[in-house]
All heavy atoms as TSV, in Angstrom:
chain	resi	resn	atom	element	x	y	z
A	1	MET	N	N	0.828	-1.188	0.000
A	1	MET	CA	C	0.000	0.000	0.000
A	1	MET	C	C	0.878	1.260	0.000
A	1	MET	O	O	0.568	2.213	-0.688
A	1	MET	CB	C	-0.923	-0.001	1.219
A	1	MET	CG	C	-1.933	-1.125	1.251
A	1	MET	SD	S	-3.216	-0.878	0.057
A	1	MET	CE	C	-4.295	0.196	0.933
A	2	VAL	N	N	1.961	1.219	0.772
A	2	VAL	CA	C	2.849	2.375	0.840
A	2	VAL	C	C	3.521	2.596	-0.515
A	2	VAL	O	O	3.642	3.738	-0.973
A	2	VAL	CB	C	3.901	2.185	1.955
A	2	VAL	CG1	C	4.924	3.296	1.932
A	2	VAL	CG2	C	3.221	2.112	3.306
A	3	SER	N	N	3.922	1.521	-1.160
A	3	SER	CA	C	4.574	1.642	-2.469
A	3	SER	C	C	3.639	2.269	-3.500
A	3	SER	O	O	4.056	3.119	-4.290
A	3	SER	CB	C	5.023	0.280	-2.979
A	3	SER	OG	O	5.978	-0.269	-2.122
A	4	VAL	N	N	2.389	1.861	-3.491
A	4	VAL	CA	C	1.420	2.426	-4.427
A	4	VAL	C	C	1.212	3.907	-4.130
A	4	VAL	O	O	1.170	4.734	-5.042
A	4	VAL	CB	C	0.083	1.660	-4.360
A	4	VAL	CG1	C	-0.992	2.352	-5.178
A	4	VAL	CG2	C	0.278	0.231	-4.829
A	5	TYR	N	N	1.116	4.254	-2.865
A	5	TYR	CA	C	0.953	5.660	-2.485
A	5	TYR	C	C	2.152	6.489	-2.933
A	5	TYR	O	O	1.996	7.557	-3.512
A	5	TYR	CB	C	0.751	5.786	-0.978
A	5	TYR	CG	C	0.738	7.223	-0.513
A	5	TYR	CD1	C	-0.373	8.026	-0.733
A	5	TYR	CD2	C	1.829	7.784	0.120
A	5	TYR	CE1	C	-0.387	9.347	-0.327
A	5	TYR	CE2	C	1.833	9.103	0.531
A	5	TYR	CZ	C	0.710	9.877	0.300
A	5	TYR	OH	O	0.711	11.189	0.691
A	6	LEU	N	N	3.354	5.998	-2.671
A	6	LEU	CA	C	4.553	6.730	-3.055
A	6	LEU	C	C	4.685	6.831	-4.573
A	6	LEU	O	O	5.136	7.845	-5.092
A	6	LEU	CB	C	5.794	6.078	-2.449
A	6	LEU	CG	C	5.904	6.174	-0.936
A	6	LEU	CD1	C	7.097	5.376	-0.437
A	6	LEU	CD2	C	5.983	7.618	-0.478
A	7	TYR	N	N	4.298	5.776	-5.279
A	7	TYR	CA	C	4.344	5.803	-6.746
A	7	TYR	C	C	3.438	6.905	-7.282
A	7	TYR	O	O	3.799	7.608	-8.218
A	7	TYR	CB	C	3.924	4.442	-7.304
A	7	TYR	CG	C	3.900	4.396	-8.803
A	7	TYR	CD1	C	5.078	4.272	-9.518
A	7	TYR	CD2	C	2.701	4.483	-9.499
A	7	TYR	CE1	C	5.073	4.229	-10.900
A	7	TYR	CE2	C	2.686	4.444	-10.883
A	7	TYR	CZ	C	3.866	4.317	-11.581
A	7	TYR	OH	O	3.863	4.289	-12.941
A	8	MET	N	N	2.275	7.053	-6.692
A	8	MET	CA	C	1.335	8.084	-7.145
A	8	MET	C	C	1.873	9.490	-6.875
A	8	MET	O	O	1.503	10.435	-7.565
A	8	MET	CB	C	-0.026	7.905	-6.473
A	8	MET	CG	C	-0.662	6.560	-6.773
A	8	MET	SD	S	-0.862	6.286	-8.522
A	8	MET	CE	C	-2.496	6.872	-8.727
A	9	GLN	N	N	2.758	9.637	-5.897
A	9	GLN	CA	C	3.303	10.941	-5.549
A	9	GLN	C	C	4.473	11.361	-6.441
A	9	GLN	O	O	4.842	12.524	-6.457
A	9	GLN	CB	C	3.758	10.948	-4.083
A	9	GLN	CG	C	2.651	10.661	-3.097
A	9	GLN	CD	C	1.533	11.678	-3.183
A	9	GLN	OE1	O	1.769	12.866	-3.295
A	9	GLN	NE2	N	0.309	11.196	-3.133
A	10	LEU	N	N	5.059	10.421	-7.179
A	10	LEU	CA	C	6.191	10.732	-8.052
A	10	LEU	C	C	5.750	11.558	-9.251
A	10	LEU	O	O	4.636	11.386	-9.748
A	10	LEU	CB	C	6.833	9.443	-8.577
A	10	LEU	CG	C	7.669	8.631	-7.617
A	10	LEU	CD1	C	8.069	7.318	-8.284
A	10	LEU	CD2	C	8.888	9.396	-7.188
A	11	PRO	N	N	6.619	12.442	-9.738
A	11	PRO	CA	C	6.299	13.136	-10.992
A	11	PRO	C	C	6.373	12.145	-12.157
A	11	PRO	O	O	6.968	11.078	-12.038
A	11	PRO	CB	C	7.396	14.194	-11.108
A	11	PRO	CG	C	8.495	13.730	-10.226
A	11	PRO	CD	C	7.877	12.887	-9.159
A	12	ASN	N	N	5.763	12.492	-13.281
A	12	ASN	CA	C	5.744	11.576	-14.430
A	12	ASN	C	C	7.119	11.328	-15.014
A	12	ASN	O	O	7.394	10.256	-15.525
A	12	ASN	CB	C	4.816	12.112	-15.516
A	12	ASN	CG	C	3.367	11.943	-15.135
A	12	ASN	OD1	O	3.027	11.056	-14.371
A	12	ASN	ND2	N	2.520	12.802	-15.650
A	13	ILE	N	N	8.008	12.316	-14.945
A	13	ILE	CA	C	9.370	12.169	-15.463
A	13	ILE	C	C	10.337	12.280	-14.288
A	13	ILE	O	O	10.310	13.252	-13.537
A	13	ILE	CB	C	9.675	13.239	-16.523
A	13	ILE	CG1	C	8.727	13.080	-17.707
A	13	ILE	CG2	C	11.121	13.144	-16.978
A	13	ILE	CD1	C	8.873	14.149	-18.760
A	14	ILE	N	N	11.192	11.259	-14.133
A	14	ILE	CA	C	12.138	11.225	-13.018
A	14	ILE	C	C	13.551	11.018	-13.555
A	14	ILE	O	O	13.742	10.431	-14.614
A	14	ILE	CB	C	11.790	10.105	-12.010
A	14	ILE	CG1	C	11.796	8.742	-12.687
A	14	ILE	CG2	C	10.481	10.377	-11.319
A	14	ILE	CD1	C	11.667	7.583	-11.739
A	15	PRO	N	N	14.576	11.490	-12.820
A	15	PRO	CA	C	15.956	11.226	-13.254
A	15	PRO	C	C	16.304	9.758	-13.018
A	15	PRO	O	O	15.969	9.190	-11.985
A	15	PRO	CB	C	16.792	12.148	-12.375
A	15	PRO	CG	C	15.945	12.444	-11.197
A	15	PRO	CD	C	14.529	12.347	-11.648
A	16	VAL	N	N	16.949	9.143	-14.001
A	16	VAL	CA	C	17.327	7.736	-13.868
A	16	VAL	C	C	18.833	7.513	-13.974
A	16	VAL	O	O	19.306	6.401	-13.769
A	16	VAL	CB	C	16.599	6.850	-14.908
A	16	VAL	CG1	C	15.112	6.815	-14.633
A	16	VAL	CG2	C	16.859	7.303	-16.319
A	17	GLN	N	N	19.580	8.572	-14.301
A	17	GLN	CA	C	21.035	8.448	-14.391
A	17	GLN	C	C	21.647	9.801	-14.071
A	17	GLN	O	O	21.138	10.834	-14.485
A	17	GLN	CB	C	21.435	8.021	-15.801
A	17	GLN	CG	C	22.920	7.854	-15.986
A	17	GLN	CD	C	23.259	7.426	-17.408
A	17	GLN	OE1	O	22.399	7.316	-18.272
A	17	GLN	NE2	N	24.526	7.189	-17.648
A	18	TRP	N	N	22.726	9.768	-13.281
A	18	TRP	CA	C	23.404	10.997	-12.897
A	18	TRP	C	C	24.828	10.969	-13.419
A	18	TRP	O	O	25.477	9.927	-13.426
A	18	TRP	CB	C	23.436	11.139	-11.374
A	18	TRP	CG	C	22.100	11.444	-10.804
A	18	TRP	CD1	C	21.606	12.668	-10.499
A	18	TRP	CD2	C	21.072	10.510	-10.463
A	18	TRP	NE1	N	20.336	12.555	-10.002
A	18	TRP	CE2	C	19.976	11.233	-9.967
A	18	TRP	CE3	C	20.953	9.135	-10.549
A	18	TRP	CZ2	C	18.801	10.651	-9.543
A	18	TRP	CZ3	C	19.776	8.543	-10.134
A	18	TRP	CH2	C	18.730	9.297	-9.641
A	19	GLY	N	N	25.301	12.135	-13.839
A	19	GLY	CA	C	26.665	12.253	-14.321
A	19	GLY	C	C	27.641	12.382	-13.166
A	19	GLY	O	O	27.284	12.323	-11.995
A	20	ILE	N	N	28.899	12.568	-13.476
A	20	ILE	CA	C	29.948	12.665	-12.470
A	20	ILE	C	C	29.786	13.928	-11.618
A	20	ILE	O	O	30.247	13.987	-10.480
A	20	ILE	CB	C	31.339	12.579	-13.119
A	20	ILE	CG1	C	32.350	12.114	-12.111
A	20	ILE	CG2	C	31.752	13.900	-13.726
A	20	ILE	CD1	C	33.581	11.505	-12.721
A	21	THR	N	N	29.102	14.930	-12.165
A	21	THR	CA	C	28.863	16.180	-11.422
A	21	THR	C	C	27.575	16.115	-10.602
A	21	THR	O	O	27.146	17.116	-10.053
A	21	THR	CB	C	28.785	17.359	-12.397
A	21	THR	OG1	O	27.722	17.121	-13.318
A	21	THR	CG2	C	30.098	17.553	-13.131
A	22	LEU	N	N	26.952	14.940	-10.538
A	22	LEU	CA	C	25.704	14.693	-9.805
A	22	LEU	C	C	24.529	15.491	-10.345
A	22	LEU	O	O	23.572	15.772	-9.635
A	22	LEU	CB	C	25.887	14.941	-8.304
A	22	LEU	CG	C	26.943	14.056	-7.625
A	22	LEU	CD1	C	27.051	14.393	-6.166
A	22	LEU	CD2	C	26.630	12.591	-7.815
A	23	ILE	N	N	24.601	15.830	-11.619
A	23	ILE	CA	C	23.484	16.468	-12.316
A	23	ILE	C	C	22.830	15.391	-13.172
A	23	ILE	O	O	23.526	14.636	-13.855
A	23	ILE	CB	C	23.976	17.634	-13.188
A	23	ILE	CG1	C	24.586	18.719	-12.300
A	23	ILE	CG2	C	22.853	18.197	-14.041
A	23	ILE	CD1	C	25.222	19.853	-13.066
A	24	PRO	N	N	21.492	15.261	-13.118
A	24	PRO	CA	C	20.836	14.220	-13.920
A	24	PRO	C	C	21.196	14.326	-15.394
A	24	PRO	O	O	21.120	15.397	-15.984
A	24	PRO	CB	C	19.341	14.487	-13.700
A	24	PRO	CG	C	19.267	15.234	-12.420
A	24	PRO	CD	C	20.523	16.035	-12.336
A	25	SER	N	N	21.599	13.203	-15.972
A	25	SER	CA	C	21.975	13.189	-17.380
A	25	SER	C	C	21.007	12.381	-18.224
A	25	SER	O	O	21.125	12.356	-19.446
A	25	SER	CB	C	23.391	12.627	-17.546
A	25	SER	OG	O	23.452	11.312	-17.059
A	26	ASN	N	N	20.067	11.701	-17.584
A	26	ASN	CA	C	19.080	10.923	-18.319
A	26	ASN	C	C	17.784	10.915	-17.525
A	26	ASN	O	O	17.793	10.804	-16.308
A	26	ASN	CB	C	19.585	9.502	-18.549
A	26	ASN	CG	C	18.805	8.779	-19.620
A	26	ASN	OD1	O	17.914	9.337	-20.258
A	26	ASN	ND2	N	19.137	7.521	-19.819
A	27	TRP	N	N	16.675	11.043	-18.219
A	27	TRP	CA	C	15.360	11.101	-17.588
A	27	TRP	C	C	14.507	9.966	-18.128
A	27	TRP	O	O	14.681	9.512	-19.239
A	27	TRP	CB	C	14.699	12.437	-17.876
A	27	TRP	CG	C	15.481	13.585	-17.345
A	27	TRP	CD1	C	16.558	14.199	-17.936
A	27	TRP	CD2	C	15.299	14.235	-16.104
A	27	TRP	NE1	N	17.038	15.194	-17.135
A	27	TRP	CE2	C	16.273	15.256	-16.000
A	27	TRP	CE3	C	14.404	14.093	-15.059
A	27	TRP	CZ2	C	16.365	16.090	-14.904
A	27	TRP	CZ3	C	14.494	14.929	-13.977
A	27	TRP	CH2	C	15.465	15.914	-13.892
A	28	GLY	N	N	13.568	9.493	-17.312
A	28	GLY	CA	C	12.691	8.427	-17.751
A	28	GLY	C	C	11.326	8.529	-17.111
A	28	GLY	O	O	11.080	9.365	-16.243
A	29	ASN	N	N	10.457	7.662	-17.536
A	29	ASN	CA	C	9.108	7.594	-17.002
A	29	ASN	C	C	9.147	6.998	-15.594
A	29	ASN	O	O	10.020	6.189	-15.284
A	29	ASN	CB	C	8.251	6.735	-17.927
A	29	ASN	CG	C	6.784	6.834	-17.630
A	29	ASN	OD1	O	6.381	7.232	-16.545
A	29	ASN	ND2	N	5.980	6.474	-18.608
A	30	LYS	N	N	8.189	7.355	-14.758
A	30	LYS	CA	C	8.206	6.845	-13.394
A	30	LYS	C	C	7.983	5.336	-13.336
A	30	LYS	O	O	8.324	4.702	-12.354
A	30	LYS	CB	C	7.202	7.582	-12.514
A	30	LYS	CG	C	5.752	7.355	-12.845
A	30	LYS	CD	C	4.890	8.153	-11.900
A	30	LYS	CE	C	3.428	7.999	-12.207
A	30	LYS	NZ	N	2.614	8.771	-11.272
A	31	ALA	N	N	7.478	4.733	-14.394
A	31	ALA	CA	C	7.323	3.278	-14.436
A	31	ALA	C	C	8.677	2.577	-14.494
A	31	ALA	O	O	8.776	1.387	-14.184
A	31	ALA	CB	C	6.470	2.874	-15.625
A	32	ASN	N	N	9.735	3.294	-14.852
A	32	ASN	CA	C	11.078	2.713	-14.914
A	32	ASN	C	C	11.568	2.237	-13.558
A	32	ASN	O	O	12.452	1.378	-13.497
A	32	ASN	CB	C	12.082	3.716	-15.479
A	32	ASN	CG	C	11.892	3.953	-16.953
A	32	ASN	OD1	O	11.193	3.229	-17.628
A	32	ASN	ND2	N	12.527	4.995	-17.450
A	33	ILE	N	N	11.040	2.763	-12.475
A	33	ILE	CA	C	11.514	2.343	-11.159
A	33	ILE	C	C	11.184	0.887	-10.872
A	33	ILE	O	O	11.786	0.277	-10.003
A	33	ILE	CB	C	10.990	3.244	-10.019
A	33	ILE	CG1	C	9.477	3.166	-9.923
A	33	ILE	CG2	C	11.455	4.657	-10.188
A	33	ILE	CD1	C	8.904	3.836	-8.698
A	34	PHE	N	N	10.240	0.300	-11.620
A	34	PHE	CA	C	9.914	-1.109	-11.433
A	34	PHE	C	C	10.814	-2.015	-12.261
A	34	PHE	O	O	10.929	-3.195	-11.987
A	34	PHE	CB	C	8.447	-1.375	-11.785
A	34	PHE	CG	C	7.490	-0.719	-10.846
A	34	PHE	CD1	C	6.666	0.295	-11.278
A	34	PHE	CD2	C	7.427	-1.103	-9.526
A	34	PHE	CE1	C	5.787	0.908	-10.409
A	34	PHE	CE2	C	6.557	-0.493	-8.641
A	34	PHE	CZ	C	5.738	0.516	-9.090
A	35	ILE	N	N	11.451	-1.477	-13.286
A	35	ILE	CA	C	12.304	-2.286	-14.159
A	35	ILE	C	C	13.582	-2.719	-13.438
A	35	ILE	O	O	13.984	-3.876	-13.518
A	35	ILE	CB	C	12.642	-1.507	-15.446
A	35	ILE	CG1	C	11.380	-1.308	-16.269
A	35	ILE	CG2	C	13.712	-2.215	-16.251
A	35	ILE	CD1	C	11.564	-0.403	-17.462
A	36	PHE	N	N	14.198	-1.809	-12.702
A	36	PHE	CA	C	15.485	-2.105	-12.059
A	36	PHE	C	C	15.396	-3.240	-11.029
A	36	PHE	O	O	16.222	-4.155	-11.066
A	36	PHE	CB	C	16.064	-0.835	-11.446
A	36	PHE	CG	C	16.295	0.251	-12.459
A	36	PHE	CD1	C	15.689	1.483	-12.317
A	36	PHE	CD2	C	17.099	0.041	-13.561
A	36	PHE	CE1	C	15.884	2.477	-13.251
A	36	PHE	CE2	C	17.303	1.025	-14.510
A	36	PHE	CZ	C	16.689	2.247	-14.350
A	37	PRO	N	N	14.427	-3.256	-10.121
A	37	PRO	CA	C	14.355	-4.387	-9.180
A	37	PRO	C	C	14.054	-5.717	-9.864
A	37	PRO	O	O	14.588	-6.752	-9.467
A	37	PRO	CB	C	13.219	-4.003	-8.226
A	37	PRO	CG	C	13.035	-2.545	-8.379
A	37	PRO	CD	C	13.495	-2.201	-9.752
A	38	ILE	N	N	13.237	-5.690	-10.913
A	38	ILE	CA	C	12.915	-6.928	-11.628
A	38	ILE	C	C	14.156	-7.490	-12.314
A	38	ILE	O	O	14.445	-8.687	-12.226
A	38	ILE	CB	C	11.777	-6.683	-12.640
A	38	ILE	CG1	C	10.477	-6.401	-11.885
A	38	ILE	CG2	C	11.621	-7.861	-13.585
A	38	ILE	CD1	C	9.339	-5.914	-12.753
A	39	VAL	N	N	14.912	-6.625	-12.976
A	39	VAL	CA	C	16.156	-7.063	-13.638
A	39	VAL	C	C	17.140	-7.594	-12.602
A	39	VAL	O	O	17.790	-8.625	-12.819
A	39	VAL	CB	C	16.766	-5.916	-14.466
A	39	VAL	CG1	C	18.168	-6.258	-14.923
A	39	VAL	CG2	C	15.869	-5.576	-15.634
A	40	LEU	N	N	17.247	-6.920	-11.470
A	40	LEU	CA	C	18.157	-7.371	-10.419
A	40	LEU	C	C	17.758	-8.752	-9.898
A	40	LEU	O	O	18.620	-9.604	-9.677
A	40	LEU	CB	C	18.177	-6.358	-9.274
A	40	LEU	CG	C	19.104	-6.672	-8.113
A	40	LEU	CD1	C	20.551	-6.731	-8.583
A	40	LEU	CD2	C	18.955	-5.622	-7.028
A	41	MET	N	N	16.469	-8.999	-9.720
A	41	MET	CA	C	16.022	-10.318	-9.248
A	41	MET	C	C	16.310	-11.399	-10.289
A	41	MET	O	O	16.733	-12.502	-9.935
A	41	MET	CB	C	14.528	-10.282	-8.918
A	41	MET	CG	C	14.230	-9.515	-7.666
A	41	MET	SD	S	12.534	-9.558	-7.055
A	41	MET	CE	C	11.534	-9.868	-8.454
A	42	ILE	N	N	16.111	-11.088	-11.566
A	42	ILE	CA	C	16.371	-12.072	-12.623
A	42	ILE	C	C	17.848	-12.407	-12.690
A	42	ILE	O	O	18.233	-13.580	-12.752
A	42	ILE	CB	C	15.850	-11.559	-13.979
A	42	ILE	CG1	C	14.333	-11.522	-13.976
A	42	ILE	CG2	C	16.370	-12.412	-15.122
A	42	ILE	CD1	C	13.723	-10.822	-15.177
A	43	VAL	N	N	18.715	-11.394	-12.667
A	43	VAL	CA	C	20.159	-11.624	-12.725
A	43	VAL	C	C	20.615	-12.414	-11.501
A	43	VAL	O	O	21.415	-13.354	-11.623
A	43	VAL	CB	C	20.920	-10.283	-12.840
A	43	VAL	CG1	C	22.405	-10.467	-12.619
A	43	VAL	CG2	C	20.647	-9.650	-14.186
A	44	THR	N	N	20.115	-12.074	-10.331
A	44	THR	CA	C	20.484	-12.792	-9.114
A	44	THR	C	C	20.053	-14.249	-9.195
A	44	THR	O	O	20.814	-15.152	-8.823
A	44	THR	CB	C	19.848	-12.130	-7.887
A	44	THR	OG1	O	20.259	-10.766	-7.838
A	44	THR	CG2	C	20.252	-12.828	-6.605
A	45	ALA	N	N	18.851	-14.513	-9.682
A	45	ALA	CA	C	18.362	-15.884	-9.808
A	45	ALA	C	C	19.223	-16.672	-10.786
A	45	ALA	O	O	19.569	-17.835	-10.512
A	45	ALA	CB	C	16.920	-15.889	-10.244
A	46	LEU	N	N	19.568	-16.082	-11.912
A	46	LEU	CA	C	20.389	-16.782	-12.891
A	46	LEU	C	C	21.795	-17.054	-12.366
A	46	LEU	O	O	22.346	-18.137	-12.585
A	46	LEU	CB	C	20.447	-15.995	-14.202
A	46	LEU	CG	C	19.141	-15.895	-14.976
A	46	LEU	CD1	C	19.305	-14.959	-16.168
A	46	LEU	CD2	C	18.665	-17.260	-15.411
A	47	MET	N	N	22.363	-16.105	-11.677
A	47	MET	CA	C	23.720	-16.291	-11.140
A	47	MET	C	C	23.729	-17.304	-9.998
A	47	MET	O	O	24.682	-18.070	-9.875
A	47	MET	CB	C	24.286	-14.955	-10.659
A	47	MET	CG	C	24.553	-13.974	-11.784
A	47	MET	SD	S	25.640	-14.625	-13.069
A	47	MET	CE	C	27.168	-14.719	-12.170
A	48	SER	N	N	22.700	-17.343	-9.193
A	48	SER	CA	C	22.686	-18.298	-8.089
A	48	SER	C	C	22.546	-19.722	-8.607
A	48	SER	O	O	23.134	-20.649	-8.069
A	48	SER	CB	C	21.572	-17.973	-7.090
A	48	SER	OG	O	20.304	-18.126	-7.703
A	49	ARG	N	N	21.783	-19.923	-9.669
A	49	ARG	CA	C	21.663	-21.258	-10.260
A	49	ARG	C	C	23.012	-21.708	-10.816
A	49	ARG	O	O	23.392	-22.860	-10.675
A	49	ARG	CB	C	20.641	-21.260	-11.369
A	49	ARG	CG	C	19.223	-21.245	-10.902
A	49	ARG	CD	C	18.295	-21.390	-12.064
A	49	ARG	NE	N	16.913	-21.292	-11.628
A	49	ARG	CZ	C	15.889	-21.273	-12.428
A	49	ARG	NH1	N	16.099	-21.359	-13.738
A	49	ARG	NH2	N	14.676	-21.194	-11.968
A	50	LYS	N	N	23.706	-20.808	-11.471
A	50	LYS	CA	C	24.996	-21.149	-12.055
A	50	LYS	C	C	25.993	-21.496	-10.961
A	50	LYS	O	O	26.774	-22.439	-11.082
A	50	LYS	CB	C	25.507	-19.988	-12.890
A	50	LYS	CG	C	26.758	-20.276	-13.653
A	50	LYS	CD	C	27.144	-19.096	-14.524
A	50	LYS	CE	C	28.408	-19.388	-15.299
A	50	LYS	NZ	N	28.812	-18.271	-16.128
A	51	THR	N	N	25.988	-20.748	-9.874
A	51	THR	CA	C	26.916	-20.992	-8.770
A	51	THR	C	C	26.601	-22.291	-8.061
A	51	THR	O	O	27.511	-23.054	-7.731
A	51	THR	CB	C	26.849	-19.824	-7.755
A	51	THR	OG1	O	27.099	-18.602	-8.451
A	51	THR	CG2	C	27.863	-19.993	-6.650
A	52	ILE	N	N	25.340	-22.591	-7.863
A	52	ILE	CA	C	24.944	-23.809	-7.164
A	52	ILE	C	C	25.281	-25.044	-8.008
A	52	ILE	O	O	25.781	-26.045	-7.479
A	52	ILE	CB	C	23.439	-23.783	-6.837
A	52	ILE	CG1	C	23.182	-22.734	-5.755
A	52	ILE	CG2	C	22.949	-25.142	-6.367
A	52	ILE	CD1	C	21.713	-22.458	-5.484
A	53	SER	N	N	25.051	-24.972	-9.321
A	53	SER	CA	C	25.307	-26.145	-10.162
A	53	SER	C	C	26.796	-26.414	-10.368
A	53	SER	O	O	27.185	-27.528	-10.686
A	53	SER	CB	C	24.629	-25.967	-11.534
A	53	SER	OG	O	25.223	-24.909	-12.239
A	54	SER	N	N	27.630	-25.399	-10.182
A	54	SER	CA	C	29.067	-25.638	-10.364
A	54	SER	C	C	29.665	-26.017	-9.053
A	54	SER	O	O	30.469	-26.770	-8.809
A	54	SER	CB	C	29.753	-24.393	-10.904
A	54	SER	OG	O	29.673	-23.349	-9.972
């Protein structure tokens, strides 16, 4: 419930990448915040299977 509330409070365009000067260098849709955790879970699952089988 908290995640849904916080998602609704985000602006439609959010910074997704910062340069070396800590100024946003890339912007994206607020739906992008769900892509990063999903990719991280997939990569972790694939790497753990590889480590366990070896």
